[in-house]
N, C-alpha and C positions, 0 to 999 in steps of 0.2 A: 769682649769683656763688658760686663754691666757697669757702666760709669755711675749709675745711681746707687750702687751698693755701698752701704755704710758698715764698716767693721763693727762687730759686737763681741760679746764674751760668752763663753760656755763654762759652766761649772760642772765638772765630771765627778760624780760621787760613785765610787766603786766599793762594794761591801760584801761581807758574808755575815749571815745571821746566826744567832744562837738558837737554841731550841725553845727558849722562853719568848714567845711572841704575843703574850697577853697584852692587848691594847695597841699592838703595832698597826694593824690595818686601819683602825679608827684614827690614829695619830697621823699616819701617812696621808689619808684622805683629807684630814683637817689642814695639814701643812701644804698640800697641793692647792687647796682652795685659798689659803692665806697667801701663798706665793703669788697667785694670780692677781691678788689685790695690790701687790707692791708696785710702786713706781719703778719703771725700768724693766719689769719682767716681760719677756718676749715669748716664752713657751717652755715646754718640758717634754722629754721623751724618756722612757725607761724600759728595761728588759731584765728578766731574771731567769737564770737556768743554773742553779747552784750559786754562782756569783751574780750579784746584782749590779746593774749600771743605770744610774739616773743622770741625765744631762739636762740641766736647766740653762736657759739662755737669757742674757741680760744686756741691756743697752750699754752699760759702762761699769767700771770698777766701783764707783760710788754706790750704785744700786746693789751690787753684790755685798759690799761692806754693810750697808743698811740691813739687808736680809740676814746676814750672818749674826747681827746683833739685835734683831727684832725679838722682843721679850718672849712671845709664845714659841718662837723658833728656838730660842736658848733653852727653854724647858724641854722641847722635843730632842734637842741635841744631847742634853744630859740623860734623858731616858734612854736614848739610843746607846750611849756609852755604858750605862749601868745595866741595861737589860737586853736589848735587841741585837746588838752587833758584837761579833767576836773580833772583827777587823774592818777597818775602812780606810780609804784614801781619798783625798780631795785634790783635784787638779783644776786650775783656773787657766783657761786658754783664750787667746784672742783669735777670733774668726775673721780672716781677711778676705776670704773667698769662699763661695759655695756653688754647688751645682747639684742637679738631681736628675733621675730618670723616672719616668712613669709611663705605663701603658694606658 
């Protein structure tokens, strides 16, 4: 076990999009760039095949709260609800252990 491992948090955003995606790609790119500038941001991974899953990683719950209420992010959230998403779910998880495989 890695004794230097510090738990962190994952925000899992699962979604389905509407057919109206005007401006979506630009906003997604802008939000990823903005998230990377936030204190406590650790990284991001995403995949889409019908349903989309984006996981962002954060140092602590306070960093997540600050991101959730960041002014430009609030605008993006509203646009998402009004235009781009027909459904979404957000889960916040504590990561207490990790491992990986690589060739």
